[in-house]
Wavefront OBJ file of the C-alpha trace (Angstrom):
o trace
v 99.909 26.436 97.217
v 102.163 29.230 97.860
v 105.193 29.591 99.209
v 105.963 31.591 102.357
v 109.091 32.998 103.337
v 109.541 33.624 107.373
v 109.151 36.531 108.200
v 108.873 39.067 111.740
v 106.627 41.709 112.418
v 106.764 43.481 115.728
v 107.770 41.229 117.196
v 105.606 38.432 116.302
v 105.738 35.083 114.596
v 104.007 34.905 110.858
v 103.426 30.800 109.733
v 103.973 29.039 107.404
v 101.577 28.827 104.901
v 98.981 30.266 103.312
v 96.288 28.114 101.933
v 94.445 29.354 98.903
v 90.755 30.508 99.733
v 86.774 29.518 99.120
v 85.307 32.856 98.412
v 81.978 33.284 100.432
v 79.967 36.495 101.015
v 81.474 38.126 97.678
v 81.752 37.150 93.931
v 81.468 35.080 92.427
v 79.499 32.966 95.685
v 81.352 29.555 94.776
v 84.896 28.168 93.835
v 86.490 25.754 93.294
v 83.789 24.488 90.100
v 81.981 26.660 87.879
v 78.513 27.508 88.948
v 76.037 29.052 86.208
v 72.541 29.708 85.332
v 72.090 29.951 89.240
v 68.261 29.552 89.757
v 67.718 30.419 93.613
v 64.675 29.220 95.884
v 64.204 29.769 99.705
v 63.436 26.097 101.271
v 62.924 25.355 104.764
v 64.132 28.841 105.660
v 67.283 28.199 103.667
v 68.408 29.277 100.309
v 69.068 26.609 98.256
v 71.202 27.575 94.730
v 70.472 25.215 91.605
v 72.906 26.242 88.816
v 74.285 24.219 85.823
v 77.718 23.247 86.821
v 80.175 23.980 83.637
v 83.465 22.279 82.723
v 86.546 22.689 80.768
v 85.095 21.741 77.314
v 84.809 18.409 76.720
v 82.555 18.693 73.136
v 82.626 20.554 70.034
v 80.281 23.207 68.294
v 78.958 22.493 64.789
v 81.358 25.146 63.964
v 84.572 22.995 65.798
v 84.517 25.555 68.480
v 84.814 24.137 71.443
v 81.878 24.807 73.373
v 78.959 24.201 76.449
v 79.915 20.629 78.261
v 77.593 20.006 81.393
v 77.498 16.601 82.911
v 75.065 17.031 86.227
v 74.037 19.579 88.667
v 75.041 20.453 92.434
v 72.621 21.457 94.967
v 74.350 24.528 97.089
v 72.316 25.943 100.542
v 72.826 28.863 102.625
v 71.549 30.852 105.592
v 73.188 34.266 105.555
v 74.207 33.992 101.796
v 77.946 34.273 103.097
v 78.894 30.429 103.798
v 77.015 28.077 100.753
v 77.241 24.151 101.857
v 77.875 21.893 98.540
v 75.426 18.910 98.896
v 77.178 17.847 96.105
v 75.663 16.472 92.914
v 71.889 15.561 92.774
v 71.428 14.522 89.000
v 73.811 13.403 85.934
v 73.424 13.229 82.750
v 73.933 9.484 82.849
v 71.090 8.545 85.202
v 67.588 10.087 82.834
v 65.867 7.534 81.561
v 65.646 8.926 78.353
v 68.930 11.073 78.004
v 71.272 11.171 75.940
v 74.290 10.052 78.043
v 76.874 11.721 76.381
v 75.334 15.056 75.794
v 76.673 16.987 78.290
v 73.703 18.820 77.672
v 72.144 19.648 80.872
v 71.694 22.767 81.326
v 69.879 25.357 83.470
v 67.511 24.223 85.527
v 64.681 24.981 88.000
v 63.033 23.472 91.417
v 60.034 24.238 93.256
v 58.346 22.997 96.301
v 54.443 21.442 95.838
v 51.958 19.590 97.834
v 55.102 17.799 100.462
v 57.775 17.044 96.758
v 59.836 18.753 95.612
v 60.060 18.805 91.488
v 63.436 19.609 89.806
v 63.068 20.696 85.759
v 65.948 20.428 83.659
v 67.015 20.131 79.880
v 68.559 17.349 78.442
v 69.130 15.780 75.160
v 67.415 12.606 74.157
v 68.760 9.539 73.189
v 66.351 9.409 70.297
v 65.878 12.401 68.339
v 66.905 15.932 67.992
v 66.838 19.370 70.192
v 66.395 19.514 74.135
v 63.432 17.650 76.135
v 62.742 18.992 79.887
v 62.660 16.035 81.873
v 61.484 16.558 85.438
v 63.567 14.532 88.955
v 60.907 14.434 92.355
v 62.594 14.453 95.384
v 61.423 14.403 99.580
v 63.927 16.979 100.446
v 65.249 20.151 98.400
v 68.763 18.399 98.378
v 67.131 15.417 97.432
v 67.860 12.081 96.544
v 65.918 13.416 92.936
v 64.548 10.555 91.105
v 63.900 11.047 87.116
v 60.810 9.859 85.570
v 61.078 8.004 82.977
v 59.876 10.312 79.999
v 60.222 13.839 78.934
v 57.391 15.914 79.274
v 54.843 16.202 76.317
v 55.084 18.933 74.042
v 58.247 20.578 75.439
v 61.106 21.375 73.237
v 63.471 23.782 74.259
v 65.447 24.659 77.208
v 65.980 26.536 80.561
v 62.437 25.818 82.427
v 61.189 27.314 84.787
v 58.054 27.436 86.964
v 55.955 29.438 89.364
v 53.563 28.041 91.517
v 50.983 31.005 92.166
v 48.615 31.843 95.232
v 45.777 29.510 94.563
v 48.463 27.050 93.754
v 48.202 26.681 89.957
v 51.796 26.348 88.686
v 53.085 27.560 84.964
v 55.829 26.146 83.303
v 58.019 28.892 80.921
v 61.377 27.691 78.525
v 63.091 28.650 75.685
v 63.231 27.040 72.866
v 61.808 29.505 69.520
v 61.059 32.222 71.426
v 59.901 32.349 75.018
v 56.854 30.080 75.680
v 54.811 29.065 78.744
v 51.373 27.067 79.767
v 49.916 25.494 82.961
v 50.876 22.707 84.462
v 48.900 19.526 85.535
v 47.925 19.305 89.145
v 50.884 16.403 89.359
v 53.530 19.214 88.141
v 54.540 16.155 85.650
v 52.587 17.247 82.021
v 51.682 20.525 80.632
v 47.531 21.123 81.628
v 46.339 23.019 77.758
v 48.072 24.293 74.759
v 51.637 26.563 74.764
v 51.566 29.921 74.796
v 54.342 32.190 72.237
v 54.653 34.678 75.206
v 57.920 37.177 73.442
v 56.077 38.281 69.950
v 55.011 41.377 71.741
v 58.627 41.907 73.018
v 61.224 44.264 71.444
v 63.382 42.053 68.959
v 66.708 40.010 69.228
v 67.792 36.955 71.248
v 65.624 35.232 74.376
v 66.637 32.781 76.321
v 66.775 31.559 80.170
v 62.903 32.949 81.433
v 62.041 33.146 85.092
v 59.273 33.820 86.080
v 57.992 35.450 89.711
v 55.150 37.057 91.346
v 55.263 40.553 92.826
v 52.659 42.512 94.392
v 49.945 40.786 92.966
v 51.973 41.834 89.845
v 54.007 38.977 87.296
v 57.385 39.172 85.590
v 59.294 37.365 82.885
v 62.711 38.535 82.928
v 65.384 36.635 80.355
v 68.395 37.020 79.025
v 68.415 39.460 75.767
v 70.602 40.658 72.856
v 69.521 43.377 71.838
v 72.981 44.029 69.840
v 75.924 41.850 70.593
v 76.001 39.742 74.178
v 73.052 39.503 76.948
v 71.391 41.698 78.829
v 68.861 41.031 81.468
v 65.033 42.543 80.841
v 61.757 41.974 82.239
v 57.848 41.934 81.081
v 55.231 43.006 82.964
v 51.359 41.596 83.004
v 48.567 41.087 85.135
v 48.160 37.773 84.207
v 50.875 34.089 84.578
v 50.739 33.712 80.903
v 50.990 37.092 79.598
v 50.136 39.475 77.406
v 53.334 40.945 78.352
v 54.964 44.494 78.097
v 58.258 45.209 78.365
v 59.739 47.214 81.208
v 63.376 47.682 80.474
v 66.745 46.643 81.941
v 67.935 44.566 85.122
v 71.122 44.380 83.821
v 73.180 45.409 80.805
v 75.559 43.738 78.930
v 78.841 42.655 80.593
v 81.594 45.168 79.530
v 83.886 42.499 79.666
v 84.475 38.686 78.960
v 81.050 36.569 79.010
v 78.808 36.649 75.931
v 75.752 34.933 78.402
v 74.184 36.135 81.876
v 71.140 33.289 82.997
v 69.591 34.183 86.607
v 66.749 34.434 89.117
v 65.242 36.703 91.359
v 64.728 35.634 95.007
v 63.034 36.924 97.814
v 64.513 36.526 100.988
v 64.356 37.873 104.822
v 62.934 40.765 103.259
v 64.470 41.611 100.994
v 65.799 40.159 96.698
v 68.301 39.636 95.225
v 69.725 38.987 91.743
v 71.382 36.115 90.901
v 73.681 35.741 87.734
v 76.501 34.667 85.974
v 79.598 35.712 84.736
v 83.534 34.057 83.670
v 85.272 35.213 86.806
v 87.218 31.863 87.387
v 87.336 31.842 83.285
v 88.939 35.043 81.292
v 89.217 32.788 78.381
v 87.033 30.658 77.627
v 82.942 32.504 78.845
v 81.754 28.636 78.453
v 82.455 28.196 81.888
v 80.601 30.269 84.411
v 80.403 31.206 88.099
v 77.597 32.554 89.988
v 76.994 36.046 91.617
v 74.438 37.501 93.889
v 73.120 41.831 92.968
v 70.558 42.773 95.635
v 67.580 44.015 93.523
v 64.845 46.856 94.612
v 61.846 48.039 92.556
v 59.965 50.989 92.222
v 57.025 52.268 94.108
v 55.386 51.049 90.384
v 56.874 47.540 90.902
v 59.890 48.192 88.162
v 63.127 46.859 88.841
v 65.367 49.676 89.411
v 68.515 48.433 87.324
v 71.640 46.422 88.827
v 75.239 47.410 88.442
v 77.133 44.308 89.124
v 79.791 43.962 91.980
v 82.808 42.353 93.339
v 81.730 43.267 96.798
v 78.352 40.732 96.203
v 76.139 40.467 98.918
v 77.552 38.826 102.291
v 78.430 39.723 105.463
v 81.776 39.348 105.799
v 83.318 38.654 108.855
v 86.976 40.103 109.815
v 88.254 36.488 111.622
v 87.624 34.895 107.834
v 89.660 35.827 105.023
v 89.088 39.321 103.617
v 89.648 39.537 99.786
v 90.462 43.226 99.410
v 90.683 42.626 95.510
v 85.966 41.907 96.284
v 85.955 45.523 96.814
v 83.801 48.429 97.255
v 85.209 51.127 95.315
v 89.156 50.932 94.444
v 91.004 53.845 93.256
v 94.710 53.378 91.821
v 94.980 50.077 92.690
v 94.533 47.085 89.757
v 92.930 43.762 91.069
v 94.999 40.700 89.130
v 94.950 37.154 89.521
v 96.926 35.618 91.851
v 97.816 32.073 89.547
v 97.262 32.952 85.601
v 97.869 28.946 85.792
v 94.943 28.254 88.243
v 91.933 31.013 88.379
v 90.111 29.720 91.395
v 93.229 30.371 93.295
v 91.297 34.178 92.917
v 92.962 37.096 92.968
v 95.289 40.042 94.462
v 95.429 43.741 95.046
v 98.593 45.412 93.806
v 99.086 48.778 95.264
v 101.461 50.889 93.039
v 101.768 54.128 93.661
v 101.260 56.089 97.466
v 97.658 56.592 97.357
v 96.139 53.346 95.863
v 93.194 52.172 98.199
v 90.469 49.907 98.130
v 88.026 50.434 100.051
v 85.632 47.293 101.195
v 81.856 47.543 102.975
v 80.663 45.530 105.658
v 83.016 44.171 107.694
v 81.853 42.546 111.086
v 84.579 42.916 113.577
v 82.227 41.495 115.686
v 81.427 41.977 119.762
v 85.422 40.794 120.668
v 87.748 43.422 119.061
v 90.798 41.499 117.664
v 94.321 41.754 119.188
v 95.925 41.051 115.611
v 96.405 41.737 112.108
v 97.541 39.441 109.376
v 98.381 40.263 105.890
v 99.017 37.780 103.410
v 101.567 39.614 101.248
v 104.165 40.113 98.238
v 106.305 43.381 98.029
v 109.848 42.950 96.590
v 111.014 46.579 98.017
v 108.528 46.460 101.123
v 106.312 49.660 101.513
v 104.169 50.421 104.218
v 100.114 49.949 104.080
v 97.491 52.260 106.338
v 94.511 50.024 107.627
v 91.274 52.000 108.378
v 88.344 50.223 110.069
v 86.927 52.769 112.736
v 90.257 54.115 113.499
v 93.155 54.077 111.635
v 96.641 52.436 111.716
v 99.874 52.322 109.774
v 101.829 49.179 108.986
v 105.357 48.149 107.570
v 105.549 45.541 104.981
v 108.877 43.925 105.027
v 110.906 43.188 101.276
v 109.401 40.119 99.845
v 109.421 38.100 96.297
v 107.418 35.400 97.566
v 104.466 35.455 99.471
v 104.529 36.054 103.491
v 101.946 35.298 105.829
v 102.816 39.057 108.111
v 101.037 39.206 111.749
v 100.963 42.462 113.723
v 99.374 43.581 116.597
v 96.548 45.365 116.418
v 96.872 48.954 117.556
v 92.938 49.599 118.534
v 90.210 48.312 119.549
v 87.596 47.307 116.130
v 83.803 46.485 117.032
v 80.490 45.694 115.407
v 80.285 46.585 111.416
v 83.048 49.065 110.124
v 84.328 49.723 105.941
v 87.849 49.254 105.525
v 90.037 50.683 103.241
v 93.927 49.619 102.492
v 95.888 52.517 101.904
v 99.699 52.256 100.181
v 101.362 54.487 102.405
v 104.851 54.401 101.073
v 106.878 51.538 99.287
v 105.845 50.073 95.472
v 104.435 47.053 94.311
v 102.505 45.819 97.433
v 100.469 42.727 96.495
v 97.818 41.376 99.149
v 96.026 38.450 98.475
v 93.929 38.777 101.679
v 93.737 40.052 105.254
v 92.492 38.906 108.622
v 91.847 39.120 111.851
v 92.378 37.508 115.235
l 1 2 3 4 5 6 7 8 9 10 11 12 13 14 15 16 17 18 19 20 21 22 23 24 25 26 27 28 29 30 31 32 33 34 35 36 37 38 39 40 41 42 43 44 45 46 47 48 49 50 51 52 53 54 55 56 57 58 59 60 61 62 63 64 65 66 67 68 69 70 71 72 73 74 75 76 77 78 79 80 81 82 83 84 85 86 87 88 89 90 91 92 93 94 95 96 97 98 99 100 101 102 103 104 105 106 107 108 109 110 111 112 113 114 115 116 117 118 119 120 121 122 123 124 125 126 127 128 129 130 131 132 133 134 135 136 137 138 139 140 141 142 143 144 145 146 147 148 149 150 151 152 153 154 155 156 157 158 159 160 161 162 163 164 165 166 167 168 169 170 171 172 173 174 175 176 177 178 179 180 181 182 183 184 185 186 187 188 189 190 191 192 193 194 195 196 197 198 199 200 201 202 203 204 205 206 207 208 209 210 211 212 213 214 215 216 217 218 219 220 221 222 223 224 225 226 227 228 229 230 231 232 233 234 235 236 237 238 239 240 241 242 243 244 245 246 247 248 249 250 251 252 253 254 255 256 257 258 259 260 261 262 263 264 265 266 267 268 269 270 271 272 273 274 275 276 277 278 279 280 281 282 283 284 285 286 287 288 289 290 291 292 293 294 295 296 297 298 299 300 301 302 303 304 305 306 307 308 309 310 311 312 313 314 315 316 317 318 319 320 321 322 323 324 325 326 327 328 329 330 331 332 333 334 335 336 337 338 339 340 341 342 343 344 345 346 347 348 349 350 351 352 353 354 355 356 357 358 359 360 361 362 363 364 365 366 367 368 369 370 371 372 373 374 375 376 377 378 379 380 381 382 383 384 385 386 387 388 389 390 391 392 393 394 395 396 397 398 399 400 401 402 403 404 405 406 407 408 409 410 411 412 413 414 415 416 417 418 419 420 421 422 423 424 425 426 427 428 429 430 431 432 433 434 435 436 437 438 439 440 441
């Protein structure tokens, strides 16, 4: 919790606390816990996200280094891609009858709906033997409770399952392990119906994992993390058949420029738009095996090929002006820099640091609604004080009193802002003005 100083500005008192926030509508989309490998599905008119759950490492790799530690699965839902409900744990490693209860190996999952039931597919390390098996848990609702089958699926040794339910009701499972493979499923969704087909052999060389398959306009897409150089890209191939052959088409997302070796993803259409769910180590900059889910928009060309997605901090969700608006999740930035609020607790998020006059950030698509706010609140730290301009349809300037600790500065809103606006903050005078968040009341 940040300590605040009582400050008076323009005869308006300040509150005495500045609570931590959960970031919504921006990237990463979930705070307070790690959410890797996000699979997004549309059920019951909502987006449901089924990620894996990284925790601080409790196991080591064969070389002695800290390794992925994933004990369970949560599920999250949202109607607007901004406010996310955590429905809690839906499956724990100790609940899997055939799994090793302390393997921490519950990697990327998937969930699909068919014939009135929800089927949750997940990898786990078996209690005996080697490698990974793929399990299935079944539920009546998208958030469970899920009941795991007594045994893993026969004929599958691998990780990262994905299931495609085709228009004719036929279902296909895809997984990684010694390449990418796929097979039709039996009608009960619990077993392979035939022999697996190797899918990646015609594709460019390089390590591949995490397949995610979907269908759009009669074409089948096989998307996957691919190491073409040193870290993972997101690549894709297309076919006229759910089991290929698939033709490589290009990249969905290039390698991360910093930080995270892995990427893992899903693509989903929701309310007429397509979205890419993926992950990055935003809340764990020094350990890339603690990842967090992100979302950005996806667009397609007329021939069905996918335009490259450029990762953003702003994300896709609408943000209400009455919420905590985080300028550090900017749409564009000029001169200002973004730093962690507290390097001892990265979940406290980020701050925007304005050092020189003219430093600015823009935060697009801020929804003021139909009622113009009367006040604007800045959560700021400014040892020498300063002056900020705020633009949201109109522009006004605000004096920021000197404060060496975080403080809420409450000011009258001098103009009426309604509907949707891009928000721009710029330092007009002073040095080293730090902004954690702002809100409008």
